[in-house]
C-alpha positions as CSV (number, residue, x, y, z in Angstrom):
1,M,-2.1,6.7,-11.8
2,T,-2.9,7.7,-8.2
3,A,-0.5,8.3,-5.4
4,V,-1.2,8.4,-1.6
5,K,0.9,8.1,1.5
6,I,0.0,5.3,3.8
7,R,1.1,4.2,7.3
8,L,1.3,0.5,8.3
9,G,1.9,0.4,12.0
10,T,1.4,-3.2,13.0
11,I,1.7,-6.7,11.6
12,N,-2.1,-7.0,11.4
13,D,-2.2,-3.7,9.5
14,V,0.2,-5.2,6.9
15,K,-1.9,-8.4,6.7
16,D,-5.2,-6.4,6.3
17,F,-3.6,-4.1,3.7
18,V,-2.2,-7.0,1.6
19,N,-5.6,-8.8,1.7
20,A,-7.3,-5.7,0.3
21,V,-4.7,-4.9,-2.4
22,T,-4.5,-8.5,-3.6
23,L,-8.1,-8.4,-4.7
24,C,-7.2,-5.6,-7.3
25,D,-6.7,-6.5,-11.0
26,Y,-4.2,-3.6,-11.4
27,E,-0.6,-3.0,-10.2
28,V,0.0,-1.3,-6.8
29,D,3.5,-0.4,-5.6
30,L,4.9,0.9,-2.4
31,V,7.8,3.3,-2.6
32,S,10.1,4.1,0.3
33,G,13.2,6.1,-0.5
34,R,14.8,4.5,-3.6
35,Y,13.1,1.1,-3.0
36,A,9.9,0.2,-4.8
37,I,8.1,-3.1,-4.1
38,D,4.9,-4.9,-5.2
39,A,2.2,-4.0,-2.6
40,K,0.7,-7.5,-3.0
41,S,3.9,-9.0,-1.5
42,I,3.8,-9.3,2.3
43,M,7.5,-10.2,2.4
44,G,8.3,-7.2,0.3
45,I,6.4,-4.8,2.6
46,F,8.3,-6.1,5.6
47,S,11.6,-5.2,3.8
48,L,10.6,-1.5,3.9
49,D,11.1,1.0,6.8
50,L,7.5,1.0,8.2
51,S,8.4,3.5,11.0
52,R,7.4,6.3,8.6
53,P,4.7,6.6,5.9
54,V,5.4,5.1,2.5
55,D,4.1,6.2,-0.9
56,M,1.6,4.0,-2.5
57,I,1.4,4.2,-6.3
58,I,-1.8,2.8,-7.8
59,H,-1.4,2.2,-11.6
60,T,-5.0,3.1,-12.5
61,D,-7.3,6.1,-12.0
62,E,-10.3,3.7,-11.2
63,C,-9.2,3.0,-7.6
64,G,-12.1,4.4,-5.5
65,E,-13.1,1.0,-4.2
66,L,-9.5,0.2,-3.1
67,L,-9.1,3.6,-1.4
68,A,-12.3,3.0,0.5
69,K,-11.1,-0.4,1.7
70,I,-7.7,1.0,2.9
71,D,-8.9,4.4,4.2
72,R,-7.7,3.7,7.7
73,F,-4.1,3.4,6.5
74,V,-4.1,6.6,4.3
75,E,-2.2,9.5,5.9
76,K,-4.5,12.5,6.0
């Protein structure tokens, strides 16, 4: 399992993020406070408070390709 913080600032960011995550065969969740949603759900993402970074939980250790695709969203 891998965890990183991401920031999705615009509608296009959310769309690009979901397009990248949807291609994964493994589960990816976004956690904000006590809410956890499927990162492949665009409607679920819009239910979160996106004004601050959210935690992304990737349910595999083999996620280098995904992290490279979404690098611009990862909080550094």
